[in-house]
N, C-alpha and C positions, 0 to 999 in steps of 0.2 A: 321447722327448726328448736328446738330445742337450746337456745344460745345462757353461755354465765356471760358475763363480762365486769372485769378488771379493770378501774382506773386510778388512775393516778400520775402525776409528772414525772415518775419512775427516770428520778437524778436522782441515783441509778433506780436501776433493778435491781435487784435480793433476792436474797434464798428469799423472805418469808411471803412475798410477791410470790416467789412459785410452788413455794410449799398450798399457798391459801387456791393457788387455782387448781392445784397437782388434788387437794381435797373436794373443791367442790363438784371436781370433774366425777369426783371417787362415790362424796360422798351426795350428790345430785339427783347423777345421772344425764347431764346435759348433752345433749350431741359432741361438747366443743366449749372452752373457754379460750371467748379473745383479753387479748391483753391492749388497753388500749390505750400509748400517754396522750394527754391532755395536750391542745394548742397551749391559747392564752387563756389557762382554770383560773376565772374570777374573783375566787378565794385569793392567789395568791398576787404580790406585786409580780411584774412583769422583769423585772431586774432581779427576779430572786431564783428565776430555773434559767437552767441550761437553756441553750439554744435547743432547740423542738429538732436541728434535724440530728444532732448529738443521742438525744434522748429513744431517737427510733433506732437508728446504730441498732443503741447498748441492748433495743429491746431485744430485736430482731436475733440478734448475737446470747442473751439471757433464755430464748425459746429453744435455741437450735436444738433440735433431736428429740423434743415435745412436743410429740405430732400430735396431738390431743388440745395445743397451745394454738395458737390463728393470732398473732401479731395484726391491729390493725390501726390502719391508719388514717380512718375518715377524723379525729379532734385535731394532730398534730399537724395537721397537715390547712387546714381551715383556719381562714382567717379569722382576727380579733378576738373577742374571749367566744372560751367555749361554756357551753351551758348544756346539766345532763338531759334535762327533755326536749332538747332541741338530739343532742342523736337516738335517744330514742325514738325520736320520728323518724328517720334514716331507717328506719329497719322494717321490713314487710311486715306488716297487721295480723300478719297470722304465725309471725315466731313469738314463741314462749320466752319470755327474754329473765333475769334475773340477775340484780343489780347484789356484786360480789364488794362488802362495805367492810372498812375497820370497822368495830367497837364506835370511838370514837368521831368520822366520820359519820353513822350512822346516828349519833348521839346529837347528832345537828343536823340528820336530816329538815324538821319541818324548817330550817334558814334559808334553805338552798330554794332555787327561784324554778319558781312553777313545780314546788313542791310535790304538789294536788295530782299535776298530770305524773313527773315519774312514777309517782307511786299506782297511779294510772296501771301505767303500759311496765311498767314491770314485777317482778318483788323481789325482794329484799334477805340477802347471806350474807350473816354477821359471823368475822375472824372477833375470835376476843382477843378484848388488849387486856391491861394491867390494872390498869387505873380511868377503867372507867367504867362505872353501874350498869349492868344490864336492865337496872330499872329504867334510869333514861334513856339507853337504845327504844325502850317498848315505849317510851310518852315520845320519845318523837318519832318514832317510823310504827311503829306500830306491830300489827304479825309479821313476830319476822324466823327466819332458820339461822341458825348458830349451827357453827358450824364445827367441827367437834377434829379441832387440832392445837398441837398445844401453843401457847403462849410465848410469839417469837419479839422481843422487845429490836426491834431490828427496822431502821426507819432511812430515808433519802437522807435527813436531815444531819440523823448522828452521823449517819457516814461522811457527810460533807464535811461535818463538821472534825472525824474521830483524822481523816485527810487533812485538812488543816494545819490537822494538829501535828502532825506526824508520826499518827500512829497507824498501825496493823486496820485493813479492810480488809485482804486480802480473801479472804475469806467468810464474808460479810454476803458475798455475790458471785458467782460463777465468774471461774480462769475468763475467756473471749472478753468477762465486761468488766474484769481490769484489766487486761495486757491494754483495752478500748480503750478504757483511763488513764491507764500510763503511757501511753504513747499519747495523747491527745495531748498532754498533758490538764484531765478535767480538774477541781477539787484540789486546787499546789499539787495532784502529785506528779 
């Protein structure tokens, strides 16, 4: 099985995540793309991340109708800190894996816990970001595949901040995700 994995807090999952998934699927020729919300990511304080059940529910809603995207709960349901090396080790050895990262994350890949295990187990595909130098990505991550997609400056933190300020976020996420956010009062909506 040839799988692409897009991990993240998905707080909330937004249109840039979905475009990255579709681009990875089409450009790399993977069998499917896993959308994997993190449980307790070691890089972020637990208090800054919405509860896993909300992030998982929004991920399920975000991928509705996209048969090539498979939501995966192996991290969001795990107790304790989640590390990519541990997650990659849960896949069968015969699976070919490609980790899809934003350029900002890829530029910091060498700082990840057990970075060498991550690089041994998975190829890296990179989503371009406006303020990240490709040379920094290559220096940190080595050989990577760049996804051919427009740069979308959408992030969960920007969505949360806009929502808290009373600004519109409706067209940054799928309708069903927006409805869920509103129904559950997430991010001050």
